[in-house]
C-alpha positions in Angstrom: 0.0 0.0 0.0 1.4 3.4 -1.0 1.6 6.0 1.7 1.7 9.8 1.0 3.9 11.7 3.4 2.1 14.9 4.4 3.8 18.2 4.6 3.4 20.4 7.6 0.1 21.8 6.3 -1.2 18.4 5.3 -0.8 18.9 1.5 1.1 15.8 0.1 2.1 17.8 -3.1 3.6 20.8 -1.3 7.2 20.6 0.0 7.8 21.3 3.6 9.2 24.7 4.6 12.4 23.0 5.8 13.0 21.5 2.3 12.3 24.8 0.6 14.7 26.6 2.9 17.5 24.0 2.1 16.8 24.4 -1.6 17.1 28.2 -1.4 20.4 27.9 0.5 21.8 25.6 -2.1 20.9 27.9 -4.9 22.4 30.9 -3.1 25.6 28.9 -2.4 25.9 27.9 -6.1 25.4 31.5 -7.2 28.1 32.7 -4.9 30.5 30.1 -6.2 29.8 31.1 -9.8 30.0 34.8 -9.2 33.9 35.1 -9.5 33.7 33.2 -12.8 31.0 35.4 -14.2 32.8 38.6 -13.1 36.0 37.3 -14.8 34.2 36.6 -18.0 32.7 40.0 -18.1 36.1 41.7 -17.3 37.7 39.7 -20.1 35.4 41.2 -22.8 36.3 44.8 -21.8 38.4 46.4 -24.5 41.6 48.3 -23.5 41.4 52.1 -23.9 44.3 53.9 -25.6 45.0 57.6 -25.2 47.5 58.2 -28.0 47.4 57.5 -31.7 49.7 58.0 -34.6 48.2 57.5 -38.1 49.9 57.1 -41.5 48.6 56.7 -45.0 50.3 56.3 -48.3 49.6 55.5 -52.0 51.0 52.6 -54.0 54.1 54.5 -55.1 55.4 55.1 -51.6 55.5 51.6 -50.2 58.9 50.1 -49.5 59.4 46.5 -50.6 61.1 44.0 -48.2 63.1 40.9 -49.0 60.8 38.7 -46.9 57.6 37.1 -48.1 54.2 36.1 -46.8 53.0 33.0 -48.6 55.6 33.7 -51.4 53.9 37.1 -52.0 55.8 40.4 -52.0 55.6 42.3 -48.7 56.1 45.9 -47.9 56.9 47.6 -44.6 56.3 50.7 -42.5 58.2 51.3 -39.3 57.3 52.9 -35.9 59.2 53.9 -32.9 58.0 53.6 -29.3 59.5 56.5 -27.3 58.5 54.9 -24.0 58.0 51.4 -22.7 54.4 50.2 -23.1 52.3 47.6 -21.4 50.3 46.9 -24.5 49.8 48.5 -28.0 47.2 48.1 -30.7 48.1 48.1 -34.4 45.5 48.7 -37.1 45.9 48.5 -40.8 43.4 48.8 -43.6 43.6 49.3 -47.4 41.5 50.3 -50.3 42.0 49.3 -53.9 43.4 52.2 -55.9 43.5 53.0 -59.6 39.7 52.8 -60.2 39.0 53.8 -63.7 35.4 55.0 -62.9 35.4 57.7 -60.3 31.8 56.9 -59.5 32.7 53.4 -58.3 33.2 53.0 -54.6 36.7 52.0 -53.8 37.0 48.4 -52.7 38.3 47.5 -49.3 41.1 44.9 -49.5 42.0 42.4 -46.7 45.5 43.2 -45.4 47.8 40.6 -43.9 50.5 42.0 -41.6 53.1 40.9 -39.1 54.4 43.2 -36.3 58.2 42.7 -35.6 60.7 44.2 -33.3 64.1 45.4 -34.5 66.9 43.6 -32.6 70.4 45.1 -32.7 72.9 42.5 -33.8 75.8 44.8 -34.6 77.8 43.3 -31.8 77.3 39.8 -33.2 79.2 40.6 -36.4 76.4 39.5 -38.7 77.8 40.3 -42.2 76.1 43.3 -43.8 73.3 43.4 -41.1 73.0 45.7 -38.2 69.4 44.7 -37.2 67.3 41.6 -37.4 63.5 41.5 -36.9 61.7 39.2 -34.5 58.0 38.5 -34.8 55.7 39.8 -32.0 52.4 38.8 -33.6 50.3 38.6 -36.8 46.7 39.6 -37.7 45.7 36.4 -39.4 45.2 32.8 -38.3 46.3 29.4 -39.7 43.4 29.6 -42.2 44.5 33.1 -43.3 41.5 34.8 -41.9 42.7 38.4 -41.2 41.6 40.9 -38.6 41.8 44.7 -39.1 43.7 45.3 -35.9 45.5 43.4 -33.2 46.8 44.0 -29.7 50.2 43.1 -28.5 51.2 43.1 -24.8 54.7 43.3 -23.4 56.5 40.2 -22.0 58.7 41.7 -19.3 60.8 38.6 -18.8 61.8 38.5 -22.5 64.2 41.2 -24.0 62.9 40.3 -27.5 59.2 40.4 -26.6 59.3 43.4 -24.3 57.7 46.5 -25.6 60.4 49.0 -24.8 61.6 52.2 -26.5 62.7 50.6 -29.8 62.0 50.5 -33.5 59.3 48.1 -34.8 58.3 47.0 -38.3 54.9 46.2 -39.7 55.4 44.0 -42.7 52.3 43.6 -44.8 50.8 42.2 -48.1 47.5 42.1 -49.8 48.5 38.6 -51.1 47.8 39.6 -54.6 48.8 41.9 -57.5 46.4 44.7 -56.6 47.6 48.3 -56.0 46.2 49.8 -52.9 46.1 52.8 -50.6 47.3 52.0 -47.1 46.1 53.3 -43.7 48.0 52.5 -40.6 47.5 53.4 -36.9 49.4 52.6 -33.8 47.7 53.1 -30.4 49.7 53.6 -27.2 49.3 55.0 -23.7 52.7 55.8 -22.2 54.1 57.9 -25.1 53.3 58.8 -28.7 54.4 56.3 -31.3 55.9 57.7 -34.5 55.3 55.9 -37.8 57.9 56.1 -40.7 57.9 54.9 -44.2 61.7 55.3 -44.4 63.7 52.8 -42.2 66.7 55.2 -42.1 64.6 57.8 -40.5 63.2 55.3 -38.0 66.6 54.2 -36.9 68.1 57.7 -36.5 
């Protein structure tokens, strides 16, 4: 024979007040445990704010070709100098197809693939014909060559090569195709104003 256990008020379908209290306490405890995780996730989506920006633009005739390649395609470079050590920087690069025959056609945005590198002084290493070498800090595309318009790089204080100190840096880029394009580059900083150069000799002065 089945026996229904009555709650305190005699209703067999209604949980007792003690059971309800225990359930409420468990829910409150679980919420408190998850709160740090939720706060961390929200904090992780917050974008860093930069106070200073240097912007550079150039046409197809002013780009300086490099000897290095991205996927066997020709690359060009602009340089920038950090005048102070930075915790993080953001580099943005975009381009538009140039040479449109019809002035009423809207210029086409082109995906740009770029690599940010730091200049390393190797003059004391007696490398023949080379005073500086460039070490990669990051790139704006993944293994599937899906590019992003901008990227953020943060300093690694325990690495002289990865540290964002007062040095010269190179942005090596390519459209991975034969198109001619107008280039727009920005470097965002906080500690000091970055200065962008299209001439490496001027950057290293």
